[in-house]
C-alpha positions as CSV (number, residue, x, y, z in Angstrom):
1,M,0.0,0.0,0.0
2,S,1.4,3.4,-1.0
3,E,2.2,6.1,1.5
4,S,-0.1,8.5,-0.3
5,A,-3.1,6.2,0.4
6,N,-2.6,6.5,4.0
7,P,-2.3,10.2,5.2
8,P,0.9,10.6,7.2
9,V,0.6,11.8,10.7
10,T,3.1,13.0,13.5
11,V,4.0,10.4,16.0
12,P,3.8,11.7,19.7
13,G,7.1,11.0,21.4
14,G,9.0,10.6,18.0
15,N,8.9,13.5,15.5
16,A,8.7,11.3,12.5
17,I,5.9,11.6,9.9
18,Q,4.2,8.2,9.9
19,P,1.5,6.6,7.7
20,R,-1.5,5.4,9.7
21,P,-0.9,1.7,9.4
22,I,2.5,2.2,11.0
23,L,0.9,4.1,13.8
24,W,-1.4,1.3,14.4
25,L,1.4,-1.2,14.4
26,I,3.4,1.0,16.9
27,T,0.3,1.0,19.2
28,L,-0.1,-2.8,18.8
29,V,3.6,-3.5,19.7
30,A,3.7,-0.9,22.5
31,V,0.5,-2.1,24.1
32,G,1.7,-5.8,23.7
33,L,5.1,-4.9,25.3
34,S,3.4,-3.2,28.3
35,L,0.9,-6.1,28.8
36,F,3.8,-8.6,28.6
37,Q,5.8,-6.6,31.2
38,L,2.7,-6.4,33.6
39,Y,2.1,-10.2,33.0
40,S,5.7,-11.1,34.0
41,A,5.8,-8.6,36.8
42,G,2.7,-9.5,38.7
43,I,1.1,-12.7,37.3
44,Q,3.7,-15.2,36.0
45,P,7.4,-14.4,36.4
46,L,9.5,-15.8,33.5
47,G,13.1,-17.1,33.4
48,L,15.9,-14.6,32.9
49,F,16.5,-15.1,29.1
50,Y,12.9,-15.4,28.3
51,Q,12.0,-12.2,30.1
52,R,15.0,-10.2,28.7
53,S,15.0,-11.5,25.2
54,I,11.3,-10.9,24.6
55,H,11.5,-7.4,26.2
56,L,14.5,-6.5,24.0
57,M,12.8,-7.8,20.8
58,L,9.6,-5.8,21.3
59,I,11.7,-2.7,22.4
60,M,13.8,-2.9,19.2
61,M,10.7,-3.4,17.0
62,L,9.3,-0.2,18.5
63,A,12.6,1.6,17.9
64,F,12.7,0.7,14.2
65,L,8.9,1.6,13.8
66,I,9.2,5.1,15.6
67,F,12.6,6.3,14.4
68,P,13.1,6.0,10.6
69,V,16.6,5.1,9.3
70,F,17.3,8.4,7.7
71,G,15.9,10.5,10.6
72,P,12.6,11.9,11.7
73,N,12.3,14.7,9.1
74,R,12.7,12.6,5.9
75,R,10.3,10.2,4.4
76,R,11.5,6.6,4.4
77,G,11.2,6.0,0.7
78,V,11.8,2.5,-0.9
79,L,15.3,2.2,0.4
80,G,14.3,3.4,3.9
81,W,11.5,0.9,4.1
82,A,13.7,-1.9,2.9
83,I,16.4,-1.1,5.6
84,D,13.8,-0.8,8.3
85,A,12.3,-4.1,7.2
86,I,15.6,-5.9,7.5
87,F,16.3,-4.5,11.0
88,F,12.7,-5.2,12.1
89,A,13.4,-8.8,11.1
90,G,16.7,-8.7,12.9
91,A,14.9,-7.6,16.1
92,L,12.5,-10.6,15.7
93,I,15.4,-13.0,15.2
94,T,17.3,-11.5,18.2
95,G,14.6,-12.4,20.6
96,G,12.8,-15.3,18.8
97,Y,16.0,-17.5,18.5
98,L,16.7,-17.5,22.2
99,V,13.0,-18.1,23.1
100,L,12.8,-21.1,20.6
101,Y,16.2,-22.7,21.1
102,L,17.2,-21.7,24.7
103,D,17.4,-25.3,26.0
104,E,19.7,-26.5,23.2
105,I,21.9,-23.3,23.5
106,I,22.3,-24.0,27.3
107,R,23.3,-27.6,26.6
108,R,25.9,-26.3,24.1
109,A,27.3,-23.9,26.6
110,G,30.8,-22.8,25.4
111,F,30.6,-24.9,22.2
112,W,28.5,-22.7,20.0
113,S,27.2,-23.7,16.6
114,Q,27.6,-21.7,13.5
115,T,24.0,-20.6,13.6
116,D,24.5,-19.4,17.2
117,I,27.4,-17.1,16.1
118,I,25.5,-15.8,13.0
119,V,22.5,-14.9,15.1
120,G,24.7,-13.4,17.7
121,C,26.3,-11.1,15.0
122,I,22.8,-10.1,13.7
123,A,21.7,-9.4,17.3
124,T,24.7,-7.2,18.1
125,I,24.4,-5.1,14.9
126,T,20.7,-4.8,15.4
127,V,21.2,-3.6,19.0
128,L,23.7,-1.0,17.9
129,E,21.5,0.4,15.1
130,A,18.4,0.5,17.4
131,S,20.5,2.4,19.9
132,R,21.7,4.9,17.2
133,R,18.1,5.7,16.5
134,A,16.7,5.8,20.0
135,V,19.6,7.0,22.1
136,G,22.0,8.7,19.7
137,L,25.2,8.2,17.8
138,G,27.5,8.7,20.7
139,M,26.2,5.5,22.5
140,T,26.5,3.5,19.4
141,I,30.1,4.6,18.7
142,I,31.2,3.7,22.2
143,G,29.5,0.2,21.9
144,A,31.2,-0.4,18.6
145,L,34.6,0.8,19.9
146,A,34.2,-1.6,22.7
147,I,33.8,-4.5,20.3
148,V,36.8,-3.4,18.2
149,Y,38.8,-3.2,21.4
150,A,37.8,-6.8,22.2
151,F,39.2,-7.9,18.7
152,A,42.5,-6.0,19.2
153,G,45.3,-8.3,20.3
154,P,47.7,-11.0,19.1
155,R,45.0,-13.8,19.3
156,G,42.0,-11.5,18.2
157,E,40.4,-10.7,14.8
158,L,42.5,-7.6,14.6
159,P,46.0,-8.4,15.8
160,W,47.5,-5.3,14.0
161,L,45.3,-3.0,16.1
162,G,46.7,-4.5,19.3
163,E,50.2,-3.2,18.5
164,W,48.9,0.4,18.6
165,L,47.4,0.1,22.1
166,P,49.4,1.5,25.1
167,G,51.0,-1.3,27.2
168,I,48.5,-1.0,30.1
169,L,45.5,-1.3,27.8
170,G,46.9,-4.3,25.8
171,H,45.3,-7.8,26.1
172,R,45.5,-11.1,24.2
173,G,42.6,-10.4,21.8
174,Y,39.5,-12.5,21.1
175,N,38.0,-14.1,18.1
176,I,34.5,-13.4,16.8
177,D,33.1,-16.7,18.4
178,R,34.4,-15.7,21.8
179,V,33.2,-12.1,21.6
180,V,29.7,-13.1,20.3
181,G,29.4,-15.8,22.9
182,Q,30.2,-13.2,25.6
183,L,27.9,-10.6,24.2
184,Y,24.8,-12.6,23.0
185,L,24.9,-16.1,24.5
186,G,26.0,-15.3,28.0
187,Q,24.8,-13.4,31.0
188,E,27.3,-10.7,31.1
189,G,26.7,-9.0,27.7
190,I,23.5,-7.7,26.0
191,F,21.3,-9.7,28.4
192,G,23.3,-8.7,31.4
193,L,22.4,-6.9,34.6
194,P,21.7,-3.5,33.0
195,L,19.0,-4.9,30.5
196,G,17.7,-7.1,33.3
197,V,17.0,-4.0,35.5
198,A,15.5,-2.3,32.5
199,A,13.3,-5.1,31.6
200,T,11.9,-5.6,35.1
201,Y,12.0,-2.8,37.6
202,I,12.7,0.2,35.4
203,F,9.8,-0.6,32.8
204,V,7.1,-1.2,35.3
205,F,7.8,2.1,37.1
206,V,8.1,4.0,33.8
207,L,4.7,2.6,33.0
208,F,3.4,3.8,36.4
209,G,4.9,7.3,35.5
210,A,3.1,7.2,32.2
211,F,-0.3,6.5,33.8
212,L,0.4,9.3,36.4
213,E,1.0,11.6,33.5
214,S,-1.9,10.5,31.3
215,T,-4.5,10.7,34.2
216,G,-3.5,14.3,35.1
217,A,-1.4,13.6,38.2
218,G,1.4,15.8,36.9
219,K,-0.9,18.9,37.0
220,F,-2.0,17.8,40.6
221,F,1.6,17.8,41.9
222,I,2.4,21.1,40.2
223,D,-0.8,22.8,41.6
224,M,0.0,21.4,45.0
225,A,3.6,22.9,44.9
226,Y,2.2,26.3,43.9
227,A,-0.5,26.3,46.7
228,A,2.3,25.5,49.2
229,T,4.9,28.1,48.0
230,G,3.2,30.6,45.6
231,R,2.9,33.5,48.1
232,Q,6.5,33.4,49.2
233,R,9.2,35.4,47.5
234,G,10.1,33.7,44.3
235,G,7.2,31.3,44.9
236,P,6.9,29.8,41.3
237,A,10.7,29.2,41.3
238,K,10.3,27.4,44.7
239,A,7.3,25.5,43.3
240,A,9.4,24.4,40.3
241,V,12.0,22.9,42.8
242,I,9.3,21.1,44.7
243,A,7.3,20.0,41.7
244,S,10.5,18.8,39.9
245,A,11.6,16.8,43.0
246,G,8.2,15.0,42.8
247,M,7.9,14.5,39.0
248,G,11.6,14.0,38.4
249,S,11.8,10.9,40.6
250,I,8.9,9.4,38.6
251,S,9.7,10.4,35.1
252,G,13.2,9.0,35.0
253,S,14.6,11.8,32.7
254,A,15.8,15.2,33.6
255,I,15.1,16.5,30.1
256,A,11.6,15.1,30.1
257,N,11.1,16.7,33.5
258,V,12.3,20.1,32.2
259,V,9.9,20.1,29.3
260,T,6.8,18.9,31.3
261,T,7.1,21.0,34.5
262,G,9.1,23.7,32.9
263,A,6.2,24.5,30.5
264,F,4.3,25.7,33.5
265,T,7.1,27.0,35.8
266,I,9.5,28.8,33.5
267,P,7.0,31.4,32.2
268,L,5.7,32.1,35.7
269,M,9.3,32.6,36.9
270,K,10.0,35.1,34.0
271,R,6.8,36.9,34.9
272,L,7.8,37.2,38.5
273,G,11.2,38.8,37.6
274,Y,13.6,36.1,37.1
275,K,15.8,36.6,34.0
276,P,15.1,34.0,31.2
277,H,18.5,32.3,31.6
278,Q,18.0,32.2,35.4
279,A,14.4,30.7,35.0
280,G,15.8,28.0,32.6
281,G,18.7,27.2,34.8
282,I,16.6,26.9,38.0
283,E,14.3,24.4,36.2
284,A,17.2,22.4,34.8
285,A,18.9,22.2,38.2
286,A,15.7,21.1,40.0
287,S,14.8,18.6,37.2
288,T,18.2,17.0,37.4
289,G,17.7,16.6,41.2
290,G,14.7,14.5,40.4
291,Q,17.1,11.9,39.2
292,I,18.6,11.5,42.7
293,M,15.3,11.8,44.6
294,P,13.9,8.5,46.1
295,P,11.9,6.5,45.6
296,L,12.9,5.8,41.9
297,M,16.0,8.0,41.4
298,G,15.6,7.8,37.6
299,A,16.0,4.1,37.7
300,G,19.3,4.4,39.7
301,A,18.0,2.9,42.9
302,F,17.3,-0.4,41.2
303,L,20.6,-0.6,39.6
304,I,22.5,0.4,42.7
305,A,20.5,-2.2,44.6
306,E,21.5,-4.9,42.2
307,Y,25.2,-4.0,41.8
308,T,25.8,-3.6,45.6
309,N,23.5,-6.5,46.6
310,T,21.7,-4.0,48.9
311,P,17.9,-4.1,49.6
312,Y,16.2,-1.6,47.4
313,L,14.5,-0.1,50.5
314,D,17.9,0.5,52.1
315,V,19.1,2.3,49.0
316,V,16.1,4.5,49.1
317,K,16.5,5.2,52.8
318,V,20.1,6.3,52.7
319,S,19.4,8.5,49.6
320,I,16.8,10.6,51.2
321,L,19.1,12.9,53.3
322,P,21.5,13.7,50.4
323,A,18.6,14.4,48.1
324,I,17.0,16.8,50.7
325,M,20.5,18.5,51.0
326,Y,20.6,19.0,47.2
327,F,17.0,20.4,46.9
328,A,17.6,22.6,49.9
329,T,20.6,24.1,48.1
330,V,18.7,24.8,45.0
331,Y,15.8,26.1,47.0
332,L,18.2,28.6,48.9
333,F,19.6,29.8,45.6
334,V,16.1,30.6,44.5
335,H,15.4,32.4,47.7
336,I,18.6,34.4,47.7
337,I,18.0,35.6,44.1
338,A,14.4,36.6,45.0
339,L,15.8,38.6,47.9
340,K,18.6,40.1,45.8
341,Q,16.1,41.2,43.1
342,G,13.4,42.4,45.5
343,M,10.8,39.9,44.3
344,Q,7.4,39.3,45.9
345,G,5.1,36.3,45.9
346,L,2.0,36.0,43.7
347,P,-1.3,37.2,44.9
348,R,-3.6,34.7,46.5
349,S,-6.2,35.2,43.8
350,E,-3.8,33.9,41.1
351,L,-2.8,30.8,43.0
352,P,-4.6,27.4,43.4
353,Q,-6.0,26.8,47.0
354,M,-4.6,23.7,48.6
355,R,-8.2,22.8,49.7
356,D,-9.4,22.8,46.1
357,V,-6.3,21.0,44.8
358,M,-6.7,18.2,47.2
359,R,-10.4,17.9,46.7
360,E,-9.8,17.5,43.0
361,G,-6.8,15.3,43.0
362,W,-6.4,13.6,46.5
363,H,-7.0,10.2,44.8
364,F,-3.5,10.6,43.1
365,L,-1.9,10.1,46.4
366,L,-3.5,6.6,46.9
367,P,-1.2,4.8,44.4
368,L,1.8,6.5,45.9
369,A,0.7,5.4,49.3
370,V,0.3,1.8,48.1
371,L,3.7,1.9,46.5
372,V,5.4,3.1,49.7
373,W,3.4,0.7,51.9
374,L,4.2,-2.4,49.7
375,L,8.0,-1.3,49.6
376,A,7.9,-1.0,53.4
377,M,6.6,-4.6,53.5
378,H,9.8,-5.7,51.6
379,M,7.9,-6.9,48.5
380,S,9.8,-7.2,45.3
381,P,10.1,-3.7,43.5
382,M,8.8,-5.3,40.3
383,R,5.7,-6.6,42.0
384,V,5.3,-3.4,43.9
385,G,5.4,-1.5,40.5
386,F,2.7,-3.9,39.1
387,Y,0.3,-3.2,42.1
388,A,1.0,0.6,41.8
389,V,0.0,0.5,38.1
390,I,-3.1,-1.6,38.8
391,T,-4.1,0.8,41.7
392,M,-3.5,3.8,39.6
393,V,-5.8,2.5,36.8
394,A,-8.4,1.4,39.3
395,V,-8.5,4.8,41.1
396,A,-8.7,6.7,37.8
397,A,-11.5,4.4,36.6
398,L,-13.5,4.5,39.9
399,R,-13.2,8.3,40.2
400,Y,-14.5,8.8,36.6
401,A,-17.3,6.2,37.2
402,I,-18.5,8.1,40.4
403,W,-18.5,11.4,38.3
404,F,-20.4,9.8,35.5
405,L,-23.0,8.0,37.6
406,F,-23.6,10.6,40.4
407,V,-22.3,14.0,39.4
408,A,-23.0,14.2,35.7
409,P,-26.8,13.6,36.1
410,Q,-27.0,16.5,38.5
411,Q,-25.4,18.7,35.7
412,G,-27.9,17.7,33.1
413,Q,-26.1,14.7,31.5
414,P,-28.3,11.7,32.1
415,V,-26.9,8.2,32.1
416,T,-28.0,6.4,28.9
417,L,-26.9,3.3,27.0
418,A,-25.2,5.6,24.3
419,S,-23.4,7.8,26.9
420,T,-22.3,4.7,28.8
421,G,-20.9,3.2,25.6
422,R,-19.0,6.5,25.0
423,V,-17.6,6.6,28.5
424,V,-16.4,3.0,28.4
425,W,-14.8,3.5,25.0
426,A,-13.1,6.7,26.2
427,G,-11.7,4.7,29.2
428,V,-10.4,2.0,26.9
429,V,-8.7,4.6,24.8
430,K,-7.2,6.2,27.8
431,L,-5.9,2.9,29.1
432,I,-4.3,2.1,25.7
433,E,-2.7,5.5,25.6
434,G,-1.2,5.0,29.1
435,L,0.1,1.5,27.9
436,E,1.5,3.0,24.8
437,L,3.0,5.9,26.4
438,G,4.8,3.7,29.0
439,A,6.4,1.5,26.2
440,R,7.5,4.5,24.2
441,N,9.1,6.1,27.2
442,A,11.0,3.0,28.0
443,V,12.6,2.6,24.5
444,A,15.6,4.9,25.0
445,V,16.5,3.7,28.5
446,S,16.3,0.0,27.5
447,M,18.4,0.5,24.5
448,A,20.9,2.4,26.5
449,C,21.1,-0.6,28.9
450,A,21.5,-3.1,26.2
451,V,24.5,-1.2,24.7
452,A,25.8,-0.6,28.2
453,G,25.6,-4.4,28.5
454,I,27.9,-4.7,25.4
455,I,30.4,-2.4,27.1
456,V,30.2,-4.2,30.4
457,G,30.7,-7.5,28.6
458,V,33.9,-6.3,26.9
459,V,35.2,-4.8,30.1
460,G,34.7,-8.1,31.9
461,L,36.1,-10.1,29.0
462,T,39.4,-8.0,28.5
463,G,39.9,-6.9,32.2
464,L,39.7,-3.3,31.3
465,G,38.1,-2.4,34.6
466,L,41.1,-3.3,36.6
467,K,43.5,-1.7,34.1
468,F,41.5,1.5,34.2
469,S,41.7,1.3,38.1
470,A,45.5,1.0,37.8
471,M,45.6,4.1,35.6
472,M,43.4,6.0,38.0
473,M,45.8,5.1,40.9
474,A,48.8,6.2,38.8
475,F,47.4,9.5,37.7
476,S,45.9,10.4,41.1
477,G,49.1,9.4,43.1
478,G,46.8,7.8,45.7
479,N,45.2,11.2,46.5
480,I,41.5,10.5,47.0
481,V,40.5,14.2,46.0
482,L,42.3,13.9,42.7
483,A,40.7,10.5,42.1
484,L,37.3,12.0,42.7
485,L,38.1,14.9,40.4
486,M,39.1,12.3,37.7
487,V,35.7,10.4,38.2
488,L,34.0,13.8,37.8
489,L,35.8,14.6,34.5
490,A,35.3,11.0,33.2
491,S,31.5,11.3,34.0
492,L,31.3,14.6,32.3
493,I,33.0,13.3,29.1
494,L,30.9,10.0,29.1
495,G,27.8,12.1,29.7
496,M,28.3,13.9,26.5
497,G,27.5,10.8,24.5
498,L,25.6,8.6,26.9
499,P,22.4,8.9,29.0
500,V,22.7,9.1,32.7
501,T,21.9,5.5,33.4
502,A,24.4,4.2,30.8
503,S,27.0,6.6,31.9
504,Y,26.6,5.3,35.6
505,I,27.0,1.7,34.5
506,V,30.0,2.2,32.3
507,L,31.7,4.4,34.8
508,I,31.1,2.2,37.9
509,V,32.5,-0.8,36.0
510,L,35.6,1.1,35.2
511,V,36.3,3.0,38.4
512,G,34.4,1.2,41.0
513,P,37.1,-1.4,41.8
514,A,39.7,1.4,42.4
515,L,37.3,3.5,44.6
516,T,36.6,0.5,46.9
517,A,39.8,-1.6,46.9
518,E,42.5,1.2,46.5
519,F,40.9,4.1,48.3
520,G,38.8,2.3,50.8
521,I,35.5,4.0,50.0
522,P,32.5,1.7,51.1
523,L,30.9,0.0,48.1
524,L,27.5,1.6,48.5
525,I,29.1,5.2,48.8
526,A,31.2,4.5,45.8
527,H,28.1,3.7,43.7
528,L,26.2,6.7,45.0
529,V,29.2,9.0,44.2
530,V,29.4,7.7,40.7
531,F,25.7,7.8,40.2
532,W,25.6,11.5,41.4
533,Y,28.4,12.6,39.2
534,S,26.8,10.8,36.2
535,Q,24.1,13.5,36.4
536,D,26.4,16.3,35.6
537,S,26.1,16.2,31.9
538,N,22.6,17.6,32.3
539,V,23.8,20.8,33.9
540,T,27.5,21.2,32.9
541,P,28.5,23.2,29.8
542,P,29.4,22.7,27.1
543,I,26.8,19.8,26.9
544,A,24.2,20.8,29.5
545,L,21.3,18.8,28.0
546,A,18.7,19.8,30.7
547,G,19.9,23.4,30.7
548,F,19.5,23.5,26.8
549,A,15.9,22.1,27.2
550,G,15.2,24.9,29.7
551,A,16.7,27.5,27.4
552,A,14.3,26.4,24.6
553,I,11.3,27.0,26.9
554,A,12.7,30.2,28.4
555,G,13.8,31.7,25.1
556,S,17.3,32.4,26.5
557,K,20.8,31.6,25.2
558,P,21.6,27.9,25.7
559,M,25.1,28.4,27.1
560,A,24.1,31.2,29.5
561,T,21.3,29.0,30.8
562,G,23.6,26.0,31.1
563,V,26.0,28.2,33.2
564,Q,23.1,29.1,35.5
565,A,22.1,25.3,35.8
566,W,25.7,24.5,36.6
567,K,25.8,27.1,39.3
568,F,22.4,26.1,40.9
569,A,23.3,22.4,40.8
570,K,26.6,22.8,42.8
571,G,25.3,20.3,45.4
572,L,25.7,17.6,42.8
573,Y,29.4,18.0,43.2
574,L,29.9,18.8,46.9
575,I,27.4,16.3,48.4
576,P,29.2,13.2,47.1
577,V,32.6,14.6,48.4
578,F,30.8,15.0,51.8
579,M,29.5,11.3,51.6
580,V,33.2,10.2,51.0
581,F,34.7,12.1,54.0
582,N,31.7,11.6,56.3
583,P,30.5,8.2,55.4
584,E,28.2,8.1,58.6
585,I,25.4,9.9,56.7
586,I,25.1,6.9,54.5
587,M,26.5,3.9,56.4
588,G,25.0,5.0,59.7
589,G,26.5,5.8,63.1
590,P,25.9,7.2,66.5
591,L,23.0,9.7,66.6
592,H,25.1,12.6,67.7
593,V,27.5,12.0,64.8
594,L,24.7,11.8,62.2
595,A,23.1,15.0,63.6
596,W,26.5,16.9,63.5
597,N,27.2,15.7,59.9
598,G,23.7,16.7,58.8
599,V,23.9,20.2,60.4
600,I,27.4,21.0,59.1
601,A,26.5,19.8,55.6
602,I,23.4,22.0,55.3
603,L,25.2,24.9,56.8
604,A,28.1,24.5,54.3
605,L,25.9,24.2,51.3
606,G,23.9,27.2,52.5
607,A,27.0,29.2,53.1
608,F,28.4,28.2,49.8
609,A,25.1,29.4,48.0
610,A,25.5,32.7,49.7
611,A,29.1,33.1,48.8
612,L,28.6,32.1,45.2
613,E,25.7,34.5,44.8
614,G,27.3,37.3,47.0
615,Y,24.2,37.9,48.8
616,L,22.2,36.4,51.9
617,F,20.6,39.0,54.1
618,T,22.2,41.8,52.3
619,R,25.1,42.0,49.8
620,M,28.3,40.2,50.9
621,S,31.8,41.6,50.4
622,W,34.7,39.7,48.9
623,L,36.4,39.0,52.3
624,P,33.6,36.9,53.9
625,R,33.0,35.1,50.7
626,I,36.7,34.0,50.6
627,A,36.5,33.1,54.3
628,I,33.5,31.0,53.6
629,A,35.2,29.2,50.7
630,G,38.0,28.2,53.0
631,A,35.6,27.2,55.8
632,I,33.8,24.8,53.3
633,V,37.1,23.1,52.6
634,A,37.6,22.7,56.3
635,V,34.2,21.2,56.8
636,F,35.0,18.5,54.3
637,Y,38.3,17.6,56.2
638,P,37.9,14.4,58.3
639,S,38.9,16.0,61.5
640,F,36.5,17.3,64.2
641,L,38.6,20.3,65.2
642,V,39.1,21.3,61.6
643,E,35.4,20.9,60.9
644,A,34.5,22.9,64.0
645,A,36.8,25.8,63.0
646,G,35.1,25.8,59.5
647,V,31.7,25.9,61.1
648,A,32.7,28.7,63.4
649,V,34.0,30.8,60.5
650,M,30.8,30.2,58.5
651,I,28.6,31.2,61.4
652,V,30.7,34.4,62.0
653,A,30.5,35.3,58.3
654,I,26.7,34.7,58.1
655,G,26.1,36.5,61.4
656,A,28.2,39.5,60.2
657,N,26.0,39.6,57.1
658,W,22.7,39.5,59.2
659,L,24.0,42.4,61.4
660,A,24.9,44.4,58.3
661,S,21.5,44.0,57.0
662,R,20.1,45.1,60.3
663,R,22.3,48.2,60.2
664,E,20.9,49.0,56.8
665,T,17.3,48.6,57.7
666,H,17.5,50.3,61.2
667,P,18.1,53.9,60.1
668,A,15.2,53.6,57.6
669,G,13.0,52.4,60.4
670,S,14.0,55.1,62.8
671,G,13.5,57.7,60.2
672,A,10.0,56.5,59.6
673,A,9.3,56.8,63.3
C-alpha cells in the first residue's frame, strides 16, 4: 500500500511523519510490550533469558517503527522501508531465536554452533542500530569501539590494532566466536544486569509514571507545589523546585522533567522577575535533582541495589538525606535571588488553593501510598510496580465512574446506554494511551542498557576495569580528592555521549574497583558518588542537556542557561565528596555524629550558595566570601577540630552579614518613626 493512500501523521514521542498503518502497528507493539511486562511482573514471572529477550525484541521493534533510518524529518522511501524491514526482522530474530532454542543453547554452553554465532552477530548489529536511532550516535560509537577493542590483540580478529594500544591497555585479543558468545549467548553482555534491570524494575515504574502523566497527576503535583509556596518570595521558582523533586523521581529523565514541569514554571518565573536564563537554569537544576530523589532516582536505585546487593528499600532510605540537601541548596539559591532582586510572591487570587487542589486530586496520592506501603513490606520492587499501576488504573476508573453515575446527572447529563458506551470507549482509549506511552518512554533507557551491556561484557572479557583502576591510581598518586576529580571529569566526558543510566553503568564498572579496593570507599558510597556525578552532563556546559531544554522554553541563550544550571546544581558536586569524607550519613553511626554531619553539611551548602551569589541577608563583600570558601574546605576535612573551625568561620560570616542587613534597615525604620 502506498504512503499516499494513508495520510501521514506525526507520532507523539517521536517527531517522524508516519503513515497510519505504521501508527497502528506502533500502538499494537507498544501495548503488547506493556501487557507482557505487567504479566511477567505480577502474574507469572519468567526465566531470565525469556524475560529479557522478549523485552529487547519488542523494544527494538518499537525503535525501528518509531525512528526511521534516515531521521525523523525525511520520508523513508523505498530504500528506507527496505532497511527498516531488514532491521525489524533482525529484532524478531534476536529475541525469537533465544526463546525457541534456549534449552539447546544452554546444553551447548561454550561450544556454540555456526548458527548461534551468525544470530549473535545479527543481534549485536541490530542492538547498535536501534541504539543509534533511539539514544544517539554517541552510545553506538562507544559500543562499537568496545567490540573493536575486544578484537584488538595477538589472538584476536584484529591483531595489528593491538600493536597500537598502550601497554596497560593491551590484552590477548579474542576471536568473533568468543566475543559473540560473551555478548549474546552469556549473562554478562547484552542480556546482562543493565538490561535485566531495565526489563523488570525500570519498565514497570516507567509505565506507572506514564499512567500518572496520562491521568493528570502531573498537574495535581504542580498545583500542590504552587499552593504551598506561591505566596512566598520567588514562589513559582520554589514551586518548580518542589514539583521537579516529585515529578523527576517518577519520570526518569531530567530533560523530560524540564519540558513537562518547565512548561508551567518557567513562564511564571519570568513573569515574576527572574531573568530568562535564570528561570531555565533553575528548572534544569531542579529537574536534574529528580534523578537523585527517592523512591525511583531515575531508575538508579534499582541498579545500585542490584550492583551492591543491597535491599532496594535500604538504598532509598540512605538516599533521602543527600537528596534533601541537594534540593535545599537549589531552594536557597532561588530564595537568595528573590531577595537580591526584590521579588514578591504571587497574590492569593492567582494561586490554586490547597483545599481545592486536594479535593480535585487527592486520589492521586493513593497509588503512591500503596507503593510506599508495599515497599515497606519488603515486597519485590517489580511486584510493587505492578500493584502501583493496577491501583492507579483502578483509582482513575473509579473516580470517573463516580463522576459519570452521580455528578454528571445533576449537571444535566443523564446516564443512557449511548453515553455509557462512549464513556467505556473513552476509558479503553485512555488505558491504551497509558500502555503505549509507557512503552514509548522505555525505548531509550532499555536500548541504552542493552548497549551498556555490550560495554560491560567487553570490560569483563578484557579486564579493562582493573586496568582503568590502575591508571586511575597512577594519575591520582593515591590522592582521593584527585581520584574523585578524575571520576567527575570522566563522567562529564561520558555524559556527552551517553544517557545518565548508561554513563553510571560504564563508569562504575571502570572506576568502582579502584574506589573501593584502593581508596577504601565503602561499596554503596562509591556507587552513589558515581551515580551522582553521572548526572552532571545535564547541567554542565558545554553539553548541558537539561539546561538547553530549559533555554528552549525560556527563550534564552543555551550556554548562559547552562552556566546558571551548573551554578544552581553545585550540590551535585559537593554532596558526594561529603559522603566520602563523612560516610556516617550513608552507612549510619551514633545519633550525635549523624546530627552533627547533617547540620554542618546543610550549613556548608547554604553558606556556599550565599558566597557564590554574593548575597544572603544583604550584599556580601569579597572578604567573607573568601573566608566561607576556606571554611567549606575545612568542613570536608575528616577531623572534628578542623570541621568545628570551619563551622565557626561560616557562622561568623553569616552572622556579620545579618548584622549588616540590620544596620541597613534600622536607620530607615527610625527615620519613619
